[in-house]
N, C-alpha and C positions, 0 to 999 in steps of 0.2 A: 419707392426704388422696385426694381424690377426684380421678382424672384425666379432665381435660376433653380433647379432642380437638376443633382447628378445622380444618374443612372448608369448601369453597365448594360443593360439592354431595354429598348424600347418598346412597347406593346400598347394596345388598346385596351382601355379600361372602361367599367360601367360609365355611361354620360354624366351621372352627378359625383362621380369619386372624387374629381379635382374642387367640386365646390364644397363638399363634405371635409375633402382634406385641407383646404385654405380656411372654412368656417371653423373648424377644430381648432385652429392654429398649432397643427401639428409640426415638431419641429424635430423630432427624433426619425432615425432612418426604419422604413418598413421593408424589410428585404423581400417580401412577396409582392410589393405592390406592382400594378400595372398602369402604366404612364397614359395620361390621354394626350393625342398629337398636338393640342393647343399648349402644353407646356413647352418652355422654353427648356431645352435638355442640353446638357453637357454631357455628351458620350465620353466614357471613362472605362471601355473595353480594355484598353493596354493595362489598367491597374486591375482589372478584373484577372487578366492572364498571370500577372505578376502574383497574385493572390493564389491562383492555382499552383503556384510553384513556392509556397510561402517558407517550408522549410528549406528548401534549396536556397534560393535568395537569403535569406536568414543568415545561413552557415555559409554564403559567399561572401556574403557583405562583411561578415567578423573578419573571415581571410583575408580580404582586400583591405579592408581598413586597417588591420593591424599590420600588415606588410607596408603601408603607406606612412602610418602613423608612428610606429614602434622602432626600437633602435636595432632590432633583428631585421629590419626592412630599410625605407628611407627614412627613417627617425624623423619626420617634418612634425611630429606635436610640440615640439620645444621650437621651432621656427614659423609655426603659422598662428595667425589670430584664430579667435573664435569664428569671426565670419569668413575667413579663407577655409575654415576646417568644414563649416556647415555647408560652404559651396562644393568641396571637394565630396562632400557624403551625399550631398544632393545628385552632383554627378555621377557616383558610382551609383546611387539608386535607379537614376534617369538611364544609365546603361543597362541595369537588369531589367527594366521595364522591357527595353527594345529586346533583349535577348530573349528572355520571356515569350514573348510574342512570338520570335523567330522560331523557337525551340517548341512551342505549342502546335506548331504549324506541321510537323511532324511526329510527334510524340504526344502520346495521351496524357503525359503528367511528368514532372520533374523528377530527374535520376534520384534524389534522396526521397522523394514521396513514391516513387518506384519501389526503390529498396524496403521502405516503411510497410509498404501494403505487402510486400514478399514475406516479410518476418510477419506481419499480422496473420497471414492465410496460408502461410507456413509451406507454401510451392512457389514454382516459377510462374511467374504471369508477364504477358507480353506488354511492352512499354510504348510499342509504335500502334498509332491510332488507325 
């Protein structure tokens, strides 16, 4: 089969990197790897954007999904199958990926990450990039 490698950013590595990587049967993610242009690459920058807003996305997904599934919201938990529930939550996540990409065009980080940084440093920080 054809091996597909997933990365958030494409760059050029040492010419022997790909050969060594494949020969070693490396199966784990290597966070700082530079990819040879001959690799078949699936760009996942949108997922990287969602990762930069992980706390915000986690909290928002919790709020949105509880409003969808619990009784104080739409109460769909008792009326959906597992498959339908998975489809709804994947849809919520996909929406978050899109919103994260749009948000990060204008801001340095997510709103909850910004608050977290301000509490950590004990001073007001700019949110705009």
